[in-house]
C-alpha positions as CSV (number, residue, x, y, z in Angstrom):
1,M,-0.1,0.0,0.0
2,K,1.2,3.4,-0.7
3,S,0.3,6.7,0.8
4,I,-1.3,9.3,-1.4
5,S,-2.3,12.8,-0.8
6,L,-6.1,13.9,-0.2
7,G,-7.6,16.6,-2.3
8,L,-10.5,18.6,-1.0
9,S,-12.9,16.4,-2.9
10,D,-11.6,13.5,-0.9
11,Y,-12.0,15.2,2.2
12,A,-15.6,15.9,1.4
13,A,-16.3,12.5,0.5
14,L,-14.5,11.3,3.7
15,A,-16.5,13.6,6.1
16,Q,-19.7,12.1,4.4
17,R,-18.5,8.6,4.6
18,L,-17.9,9.2,8.2
19,R,-21.2,10.4,8.9
20,G,-22.7,7.4,7.2
21,I,-20.8,5.2,9.7
22,D,-22.6,4.1,12.8
23,F,-19.5,3.9,14.6
24,F,-19.1,7.8,13.9
25,Q,-22.7,8.8,14.1
26,P,-23.0,10.0,17.8
27,L,-20.3,12.5,17.2
28,T,-20.9,16.2,16.6
29,I,-19.4,17.7,13.5
30,G,-16.9,19.5,15.7
31,Q,-15.6,16.0,17.1
32,L,-15.7,14.7,13.6
33,E,-13.7,17.5,12.3
34,T,-11.0,16.7,15.1
35,V,-10.8,13.1,13.4
36,L,-10.3,14.2,9.9
37,P,-6.6,15.6,9.8
38,Y,-5.4,12.2,11.2
39,I,-7.0,10.3,8.4
40,M,-4.8,9.1,5.6
41,L,-5.5,7.9,2.1
42,Y,-3.9,4.8,0.9
43,Q,-4.0,3.2,-2.7
44,C,-3.4,-0.8,-3.1
45,N,-3.3,-2.8,-6.1
46,D,-5.2,-6.1,-6.9
47,G,-4.5,-8.9,-4.9
48,E,-2.9,-6.9,-2.4
49,L,-2.9,-8.0,1.3
50,I,-4.2,-5.2,3.6
51,F,-3.7,-6.8,7.0
52,K,-3.6,-10.8,7.6
53,Q,-5.7,-12.6,10.1
54,G,-4.7,-13.1,13.6
55,A,-2.5,-9.9,13.0
56,A,-2.8,-7.2,15.9
57,G,-5.5,-4.8,15.1
58,D,-3.8,-1.5,14.5
59,A,-6.1,1.0,12.0
60,F,-9.4,1.6,11.0
61,Y,-10.3,1.4,7.3
62,V,-12.8,2.8,5.0
63,V,-13.1,2.1,1.1
64,H,-13.1,5.2,-0.7
65,E,-12.9,3.7,-4.4
66,G,-12.6,0.0,-5.4
67,A,-13.2,-2.9,-3.3
68,V,-11.7,-5.3,-0.9
69,E,-12.2,-9.0,0.0
70,L,-12.3,-10.4,3.4
71,R,-11.1,-14.0,3.8
72,V,-11.2,-16.4,6.8
73,K,-9.4,-19.4,7.3
74,S,-10.6,-21.7,9.9
75,G,-8.0,-24.1,10.2
76,F,-4.1,-24.3,9.8
77,F,-4.4,-26.7,6.8
78,S,-7.7,-25.2,5.4
79,F,-7.9,-22.8,2.4
80,A,-9.1,-19.1,3.1
81,K,-12.8,-18.6,2.2
82,T,-13.9,-15.4,1.0
83,I,-16.7,-14.5,3.5
84,R,-17.3,-10.7,2.1
85,S,-16.9,-8.2,-0.5
86,L,-16.9,-4.3,0.5
87,G,-17.1,-1.5,-1.5
88,P,-17.2,2.4,-1.4
89,G,-18.3,3.6,2.0
90,D,-18.1,0.3,3.5
91,F,-15.5,0.2,6.7
92,F,-13.6,-2.5,8.4
93,G,-11.3,-2.9,11.2
94,E,-13.2,-0.2,13.8
95,M,-12.7,-2.9,16.6
96,A,-8.9,-2.3,16.4
97,L,-9.8,1.4,17.6
98,L,-11.0,0.2,20.8
99,N,-8.4,-2.8,21.6
100,K,-5.8,-4.5,20.0
101,E,-7.6,-7.5,19.5
102,P,-6.4,-9.9,16.4
103,R,-7.8,-9.6,13.2
104,T,-10.8,-11.9,12.4
105,A,-10.2,-12.1,8.9
106,S,-7.5,-11.4,6.2
107,V,-8.3,-8.3,3.7
108,Y,-7.4,-8.1,0.1
109,C,-7.6,-5.6,-2.6
110,K,-9.9,-6.2,-5.5
111,G,-8.4,-4.2,-8.3
112,T,-6.8,-0.7,-7.6
113,T,-8.5,0.3,-4.4
114,K,-8.2,3.6,-2.2
115,L,-8.7,3.3,1.3
116,F,-9.2,5.9,4.1
117,V,-7.0,4.7,7.2
118,L,-7.1,5.9,10.6
119,L,-4.3,4.4,13.4
120,A,-5.4,3.3,16.2
121,A,-2.5,5.2,18.1
122,D,-3.7,8.6,16.2
123,F,-7.3,7.5,17.5
124,Q,-6.2,7.3,21.1
125,F,-4.5,10.4,20.9
126,I,-7.7,12.3,19.7
127,V,-9.5,10.4,22.4
128,A,-7.0,11.6,25.0
129,K,-7.4,15.3,23.8
130,N,-11.4,15.3,23.7
131,P,-13.0,13.8,26.8
132,E,-16.6,14.0,25.5
133,F,-15.1,12.2,22.3
134,A,-13.9,9.5,24.5
135,Q,-17.1,9.0,26.6
136,E,-19.2,8.7,23.2
137,M,-16.7,6.1,21.8
138,T,-16.9,4.1,24.9
139,K,-20.8,4.1,24.9
140,V,-20.8,3.0,21.0
141,A,-17.9,0.3,22.0
142,E,-20.4,-1.0,24.7
143,R,-23.4,-1.2,22.5
144,R,-21.3,-3.1,19.7
145,K,-20.0,-5.4,21.9
146,F,-23.4,-6.2,23.3
147,Y,-24.6,-6.6,20.1
148,A,-22.0,-8.9,18.9
149,A,-22.1,-11.1,22.0
150,H,-26.1,-11.3,21.6
151,N,-26.1,-12.1,18.1
152,H,-23.9,-15.2,17.7
């Protein structure tokens, strides 16, 4: 993956995409604006690995252009199965912002793809500087954990 610079249209698309993600919906416009400068734009090529199942979660991703495939390997000797494809506006890796749990799937680019990326370390820095933001994210995380625990 290579880093590319964000233009004004990319920032506009990013703000719009974040507003549509349940994880960020509770935030005010002001709180959302504190996050935007920390988000980077990366480009990857067809078949390129973004992260591997079992790796430590260290970033959150939003598909800007293109698509990604989520693949899961159930055992050491088994083949990875594609479980989902994600396109523009879809996101993955959000739990990495809240904890360092291992990735539950490997993610690969399908075609040339652009991804918005927020590193967990930057997210933690933002949270430390904004107590209200931290409170809101804790509530969101608790709701997501509750939902995940009761829907398996």
